[in-house]
C-alpha positions as CSV (number, residue, x, y, z in Angstrom):
1,X,-0.2,-0.1,-0.2
2,X,1.3,4.0,-0.2
3,X,1.2,3.8,3.5
4,X,3.7,0.9,3.5
5,X,5.8,2.5,0.8
6,X,5.7,5.7,2.7
7,X,6.6,4.4,5.7
8,X,9.2,1.9,4.9
9,X,11.0,4.9,3.0
10,X,12.2,5.9,6.7
11,X,15.1,3.9,7.9
12,X,16.2,5.8,10.5
13,X,19.9,4.5,12.8
14,X,21.7,5.7,15.5
15,X,23.4,8.1,13.4
16,X,20.4,9.0,11.4
17,X,20.5,7.5,8.2
18,X,17.7,8.5,5.8
19,X,17.1,6.4,2.8
20,X,14.1,8.3,1.1
21,X,13.1,9.6,-2.6
22,X,16.3,11.6,-1.6
23,X,17.5,13.5,1.3
24,X,16.6,17.3,1.3
25,X,17.8,20.2,4.0
26,X,15.9,23.1,5.1
27,X,17.2,26.1,5.8
28,X,15.5,28.0,8.4
29,X,15.0,31.1,10.7
30,X,12.6,31.9,13.3
31,X,10.9,34.6,15.7
32,X,7.9,35.9,16.8
33,X,5.8,39.0,16.6
34,X,3.1,40.2,18.9
35,X,-0.9,39.5,17.7
36,X,-1.0,43.3,17.7
37,X,1.2,44.0,14.9
38,X,0.5,41.0,12.6
39,X,-1.5,42.7,10.5
40,X,1.8,44.7,9.4
41,X,3.5,41.9,8.8
42,X,1.0,40.1,7.1
43,X,0.6,43.5,4.4
44,X,4.8,43.6,4.0
45,X,4.8,39.8,2.8
46,X,1.7,40.2,0.3
47,X,4.0,42.7,-1.2
48,X,6.7,40.4,-0.9
49,X,5.2,37.3,-2.3
50,X,4.9,36.0,-5.7
51,X,1.7,37.7,-7.4
52,X,-0.5,34.2,-7.6
53,X,-3.2,32.8,-5.5
54,X,-1.2,29.8,-4.2
55,X,1.4,32.2,-3.3
56,X,-0.8,33.2,-0.6
57,X,-2.7,30.8,1.7
58,X,-4.2,30.8,4.8
59,X,-4.2,27.5,6.9
60,X,-5.4,25.5,9.9
61,X,-3.7,22.5,11.0
62,X,-3.1,19.4,13.2
63,X,0.1,18.3,14.0
64,X,1.2,15.4,16.3
65,X,4.8,14.6,17.3
66,X,5.9,11.2,17.5
67,X,8.7,9.8,18.9
68,X,10.3,6.5,19.7
69,X,13.8,5.8,21.8
70,X,16.6,3.8,20.4
71,X,18.9,4.1,23.0
72,X,19.4,6.2,25.9
73,X,20.8,8.7,23.9
74,X,19.0,8.7,20.6
75,X,15.1,9.5,20.0
76,X,13.6,9.5,16.5
77,X,11.0,12.1,16.2
78,X,8.0,12.3,13.2
79,X,5.2,14.0,12.9
80,X,1.9,14.1,11.1
81,X,0.3,17.2,9.8
82,X,-3.5,17.0,8.5
83,X,-5.2,20.3,6.7
84,X,-8.6,21.3,9.2
85,X,-9.6,23.9,6.2
86,X,-9.2,21.0,3.5
87,X,-9.8,18.0,5.5
88,X,-9.8,15.7,2.2
89,X,-6.0,16.5,1.4
90,X,-4.1,13.8,2.3
91,X,-2.1,13.7,5.6
92,X,1.7,14.8,5.7
93,X,4.0,12.4,7.4
94,X,7.7,14.4,8.0
95,X,10.9,13.5,9.4
96,X,13.1,16.6,10.8
97,X,16.8,15.7,11.5
98,X,18.6,17.4,14.6
99,X,20.4,20.8,13.8
100,X,23.4,20.9,12.0
101,X,26.3,22.3,14.7
102,X,29.5,22.1,12.3
103,X,28.9,25.6,10.5
104,X,29.0,27.8,13.2
105,X,29.4,30.5,10.4
106,X,26.1,29.8,8.3
107,X,23.3,32.1,8.7
108,X,20.5,30.0,9.4
109,X,19.8,27.0,11.0
110,X,20.4,24.3,9.2
111,X,18.8,20.3,9.3
112,X,17.5,17.0,6.8
113,X,13.9,17.6,5.8
114,X,11.8,14.2,4.5
115,X,8.3,14.7,3.9
116,X,5.9,12.9,2.2
117,X,1.5,12.4,2.1
118,X,0.2,9.2,3.3
119,X,-2.6,7.3,4.0
120,X,-5.2,8.6,6.8
121,X,-4.3,5.8,9.1
122,X,-0.6,6.7,9.4
123,X,-1.0,7.4,13.0
124,X,-2.0,3.8,13.7
125,X,1.0,2.4,11.5
126,X,3.1,4.8,13.6
127,X,2.3,2.8,17.3
128,X,2.4,-0.7,15.5
129,X,6.1,0.8,14.9
130,X,6.2,1.7,18.4
131,X,5.9,5.5,18.4
132,X,4.5,6.8,21.4
133,X,2.0,10.3,20.9
134,X,4.5,13.0,22.9
135,X,2.2,16.3,21.9
136,X,-0.4,17.5,19.6
137,X,-1.2,21.5,19.1
138,X,-3.2,23.4,16.1
139,X,-1.6,26.1,14.2
140,X,-3.7,28.4,11.9
141,X,-2.2,31.6,10.2
142,X,-0.8,32.4,6.9
143,X,1.7,30.9,4.3
144,X,3.7,32.8,1.7
145,X,6.0,31.6,-1.5
146,X,8.5,33.6,-3.4
147,X,10.3,31.8,-5.8
148,X,11.2,28.8,-3.6
149,X,10.9,30.5,-0.4
150,X,8.5,30.0,2.5
151,X,7.5,32.2,4.6
152,X,4.6,31.5,7.9
153,X,2.9,33.3,10.4
154,X,1.0,31.3,12.7
155,X,-0.8,31.1,15.9
156,X,0.1,28.1,18.0
157,X,-3.2,26.8,19.4
158,X,-3.1,24.3,22.9
159,X,-6.1,21.4,22.4
160,X,-8.0,21.2,25.4
161,X,-10.0,18.1,25.1
162,X,-8.0,15.7,22.6
163,X,-9.5,14.6,20.1
164,X,-11.9,17.2,20.2
165,X,-10.2,19.7,17.9
166,X,-13.4,22.6,17.9
167,X,-11.7,23.8,21.9
168,X,-8.3,25.2,21.5
169,X,-6.7,28.0,23.3
170,X,-3.7,30.1,22.2
171,X,-0.4,29.5,23.8
172,X,0.7,33.1,23.7
173,X,0.1,36.4,22.7
174,X,2.3,36.1,19.7
175,X,2.2,34.8,16.1
176,X,5.5,32.2,15.2
177,X,7.0,33.4,12.1
178,X,8.9,31.6,9.9
179,X,11.0,31.7,6.5
180,X,12.6,28.4,5.4
181,X,13.8,26.9,2.3
182,X,13.7,23.0,0.8
183,X,16.9,22.3,-0.9
184,X,19.4,19.8,-2.1
185,X,22.1,18.8,0.0
186,X,25.2,20.9,-0.1
187,X,22.7,23.9,-2.0
188,X,25.3,26.5,-1.0
189,X,23.3,29.7,-2.0
190,X,19.9,28.4,-0.1
191,X,20.9,30.0,3.6
192,X,22.0,33.5,2.0
193,X,18.6,33.5,-0.1
194,X,16.8,32.8,3.0
195,X,19.0,35.4,5.1
196,X,17.9,37.9,2.8
197,X,14.3,37.4,2.5
198,X,14.8,37.7,6.4
199,X,16.1,41.0,6.3
200,X,13.5,42.6,4.4
201,X,11.4,41.8,7.4
202,X,12.9,43.8,9.8
203,X,12.5,46.0,11.9
204,X,8.6,44.7,12.4
205,X,10.6,40.8,13.4
206,X,13.9,40.1,13.9
207,X,14.4,35.7,12.7
208,X,17.1,33.9,14.1
209,X,18.9,30.5,14.1
210,X,17.4,28.6,16.7
211,X,16.7,24.7,17.2
212,X,13.0,23.9,16.1
213,X,12.7,19.9,17.3
214,X,10.5,20.9,20.1
215,X,8.0,24.1,20.3
216,X,8.0,25.8,23.5
217,X,4.3,23.8,24.7
218,X,4.0,25.7,28.0
């Protein structure tokens, strides 16, 4: 089945080796902006994004983060993301590697990124493999594109009574802002493209390198 093929494309060892349709790198900068200033950043991003309907999308998504401990020091995390605004769309299974720490001069966070569509019963399949649900949340906001760049402005919500997704509560009085680019490994221009785009959002928001493996859920 498509789900079986999808999940077999992930082969994770203690060295985080990924066997997939092609390993990619995500170049990422993150920051936050107070709710009162969101309209200003949205106005600027509308002017910076491509001139098409697909380049400016409002979204609402349910994200579940699963983990499996391989040893006392190695934990594998995957996440399942599905659209609440368009429930007929397939869910997405995503593996995000640990940020690379070797080259501190890089202007962005760099991590392995593998993302594939999957069938609706992916959550049951992950549990059969030994993954455990760590936490879940709902994000709601806007997604912009310019060429191969993606910018996201989103509000993160806590789910008050899982699995009921109608009752959610904002985690903070700010929105998460991300600028990212997914490219082939070794693309030296990608980090500079993200940095240049993020600089144009100043002084409204200052985007920085951060460890994005686990968002603050307090």
